[in-house]
C-alpha positions as CSV (number, residue, x, y, z in Angstrom):
1,M,-126.0,-86.7,22.9
2,K,-129.3,-88.0,21.6
3,A,-130.6,-88.1,25.2
4,L,-129.8,-84.4,25.6
5,L,-131.7,-83.6,22.4
6,Q,-134.7,-85.6,23.6
7,A,-134.6,-83.8,27.0
8,K,-134.9,-80.5,25.1
9,G,-137.7,-81.8,22.8
10,L,-135.6,-81.7,19.7
11,T,-135.1,-84.2,16.9
12,Q,-131.9,-84.8,15.0
13,I,-133.6,-83.7,11.8
14,E,-134.7,-80.4,13.5
15,V,-131.2,-79.8,14.8
16,A,-129.6,-80.6,11.5
17,R,-132.0,-78.1,9.8
18,R,-131.1,-75.4,12.3
19,M,-127.4,-76.1,11.7
20,G,-127.7,-76.0,8.0
21,I,-126.5,-79.6,7.4
22,S,-128.2,-82.8,6.4
23,G,-129.5,-85.3,8.9
24,A,-127.0,-87.8,7.6
25,Q,-124.2,-85.4,8.3
26,L,-125.3,-85.0,11.9
27,T,-125.6,-88.7,12.3
28,R,-122.0,-89.1,11.1
29,L,-120.9,-86.6,13.7
30,F,-122.8,-88.4,16.5
31,K,-121.3,-91.8,15.4
32,G,-117.8,-90.4,15.3
33,Q,-117.5,-91.0,11.6
34,R,-116.9,-87.2,11.2
35,D,-114.9,-85.0,13.5
36,W,-116.5,-82.1,15.3
37,T,-114.8,-78.9,14.4
38,P,-115.1,-75.7,16.4
39,L,-117.5,-74.4,13.8
40,T,-119.8,-77.5,13.8
41,A,-119.8,-77.5,17.6
42,R,-120.7,-73.8,17.7
43,A,-123.5,-74.4,15.2
44,F,-124.8,-77.3,17.3
45,A,-124.7,-75.2,20.4
46,M,-126.6,-72.4,18.8
47,A,-129.2,-74.8,17.4
48,T,-129.7,-76.6,20.6
49,G,-128.7,-74.4,23.5
50,I,-126.3,-77.2,24.6
51,P,-122.8,-75.8,25.4
52,K,-120.2,-76.7,22.8
53,S,-117.9,-77.9,25.5
54,T,-120.4,-80.7,26.1
55,V,-119.9,-81.9,22.5
56,F,-116.2,-82.2,23.0
57,L,-116.6,-83.8,26.5
58,E,-118.9,-86.5,25.2
59,R,-116.6,-87.2,22.2
60,E,-113.6,-87.6,24.6
61,E,-115.6,-90.0,26.8
62,A,-116.6,-92.1,23.7
63,V,-112.9,-92.5,22.7
64,V,-111.7,-93.6,26.2
């Protein structure tokens, strides 16, 4: 996920600010310490332009 952000020229802090959450909260989502909900996935998609389906696909791949 971080690579996708870098490709778009975004930092985690900028994305977190756009989502209305803290950088620590976004880090926990990326590390799998917090579950992505449809609402957080939508906020992420709106903040980054990355489809929310990508969030769920990457999460599934990390679990396998």
